[in-house]
N, C-alpha and C positions, 0 to 999 in steps of 0.2 A: 676593605682597603680605604685608606684615608686620602681625601682630596681637599685642596683648597679652592674655593670658589671666590674669585676676585671680581668685585663689582665695580665696573667702570661706567661713568656717565658724565655729562656736562653738569658740574656742580652748581652752575648758576641757574639751572632749570628749576630747582626747588625754590630758589629765591623769587623766580618769576611766577610761580604758581600761587593760586589762592588757597587759603586754609581748607576750603571745602573740596578742593582737588587733592590736596596732600593727605587728608584724613583717610580716604579709602586706600591710598597707596601704603601708608603706615600700617593700616589694618591688615593688608595682604602680607607685609613683612612679618607682622606678628603671627599670623596664621601659619605661614611657612615655618617660622622659627618654633612655634608651639608644636606643630606636627612632627618636626625633626626631633624635638626634645622627647615627646611621647614615644616615639619609635626608638629612642636611644641612639640616634644617628648623629646628633649634634655634639661636636666636641667643643667648639667655641665659635662665637661670632661677635662682630662689633663694627659699628660705623666708625669712620675716621673723622678727625677735625678737618676743615677745609685746607686746601693746599697752601694758603698764605701762612699757615702755622708750621709747615714742614721745613726741615733743615736737611740739606744733602751734604754728606761728608765724603770726601775723597782724600786718599793719601797718595802723594806723588813725591818721589825722591825722598821718602821718609818723613815728609811734612804733611801734617793734617791741614786740610782746607775745608771750610764749611761755607755753604752759600744758603741763602734763604730760598725757600720754595722747593718744589719738586725737581727731580733730576732732568726733566724734559718738558718742553712746551707741547701740549697736546690738546686736541678738541675734547677729549674725555679724560677724566681724572679718576684715580683709584679712590673710591669712596667708602669702601668697607669690605668685609670678607666673611665667609663661613668656612669652617673646617668641619667636614662631615666624614663619617665612617659608614660607607655603603658597600654593596656587593661588588660593583664594577663600574667601569666608565659609563655605560649606558644609564645606570641608576644615578650616577653623579650628574650627568647631562639632564636627566629628567628633573632632578631637584633644581638645577640651574635655570631651567625653563620656567619653573614656578615662581622664581624671584622676580619681582616687578622690574628690577633694573634691566632684565633681558629684553623688555619691550621698548625702553627709551635709551638704552646704552648697550652694554654687553656684559656677559658674565664669563670670564675666563676660567676654565676648569683645568687644574693641574694636580697630578698625583704627587703626594708627599713622599720624598725620598727617605727611606729609613737607613740610618747609618748603623754600622756594626757597633755592638756594645763596647763601651770604653773609649769612644771617640767623641 
């Protein structure tokens, strides 16, 4: 079953960390990603650009409106994601717990909904 693991944290945290603190964290991300690739469980993963690069689009009364930034002000921002193909929710949560973001933010685990063919 496929799950999307959404990584949320305070994006200013990395800016406040020293390079020697960031190195081990990036190495952990690499280790988790490599392990998932070797097991054939990784479908896709990517970090996201910081929230100031975001644009939010809404359509109201048939008119498109765009605003700079994310859709909501929050303490934690969506910073990246993994899409994994694992046996079940328990295995998806075990993967999420290995992602460094789970220690200083959170990892939301969501099953991916499969649409019927032709939709």
